[in-house]
N, C-alpha and C positions, 0 to 999 in steps of 0.2 A: 504494500500500500504506500502510495506516495504521500508526502506531507502537504503537497499542494492541494488547495481546495478545488473541487470540481463541481461546477454548478449547472453545466449543460452536458448532454451526451447526444451525439448524433447516432442515428440508427446504424450506420455503416461502421462505426468504431468498435473497438474491442469491447466485448460485453463484460469483461472482467473488471473494468473500471465503471463504477456506478456513480450517480450523482450523490454528493454528500448530503446527509441529513443534518438537522439542527445539532444533534449531539456530535456528529463527525466534525462539523465546522467548529464547534466549541473546543473540541480536543485539539484540532489543528491550529486554531488561533492562539492557544496558550502555549508558550515555550516552556513546557514542564521541565525539560532538562536544564535550562538556564535558571529557572526558579529554584530547582533543587540545588544547583551550584550556589546560588545566592544564599540559600538557607544554611549551607555548610560554611560559606565565607562569613556570614554575619554571626554565626555561632562561634567561630574561631575568634573573631574580633571582639565579641562580647566577653569572651573569657580572658582576653589579654589585659594585663595590668601595666600601668605606667606607659600607656600608649595613647595617642590622640584618637580615641575610638570614633568620635564624630567625624573627623576628617577622613579616617580610613573608610568609614561607611559611605561617605559621599563619593570618594574616589572609586570605591568598589561598585557603587550604584551606577556611576557614569560608565565605567568599564562594562558592567552588565548590560546597560542599554545598547552599547556598541556591539557587544558579542551577540545579544539577542537579534539585532538587525542583521548582522552578517551571517549568523547561523541560520536564521529563517530564510534569508535570501539564497543561501547555498542549498538548503534542503528543498526549496521549492522550485529551483531552476530545472527546467526540462528543455531538451533540445527542440528547437523549432517553436517554442512558446515565448510570448513576451514575459518580461520579468514580473513576478508577483508582488508589485509595489504595494498594493492595498493590503495584502496579507502580511507583508513584512512590516508595514507601518502599524497595523493593528496588533501584531504579535509583540512589537517593541513597546507599544502602549500598554499591552497586557502585562508585560514584565514590570513596567512602572506602577501599574495598579496593584499588582501583587506585593511589591516592595512597600508601597504606601500602606496597604492593609496589614502587612507584617510589622510595620513600624520602621525598622532600619534607621536610616539617618534622620527620618522625620521625627523620631522620638526626641531628638534634641531641639526641636522647634517648640516654642511656647504655645503656639496656636494648635498644635497637633493633638488629636484625640483618637484613640483606636476605634472609636465609634464611627468617625468619618471614613476611615479606611475600610471598615467592615461594610458600611452602607454602599460605598463606591464599588467595592468588589462584587457585592450582590447585584447591583444594577448593571454593572459592566458584563458580568457573566450571563445575565438574562438577555441583554440587548444585543451583544456583539454577534452571536450566531445568526441573527436576522440579516446581517450584511452579506450580500453576494458580491464578491470581488469581481469587477468588470474584466479583469485579465484572465479569468478562468474559463 
């Protein structure tokens, strides 16, 4: 199964590839591998002593955004197909939403509340699979 979202299928194409359902799109939009890496990195940073944890979390977050975009771009690239720009953008945003929900560097901001992250994650998770990337 490809990581690229499929929203249309021509009758003459390979029947092994089917149009992605709501659940399929949800799974493909969330860069679970990058979110898992973030969870490990943030856990390591949280356990560090005498280190600038806030700064390290912000740097790791920015690196995670870049990795999420590049990784999604790479995994959705197919020969003869246009780049999956919409899926790459949404997956990168999904990483940001997950980090926001988990706290990470946002925990160091006075305005941040875990409630905001949880509500955003719920709304994002319910809405984003309704998007059909035009490149697919």
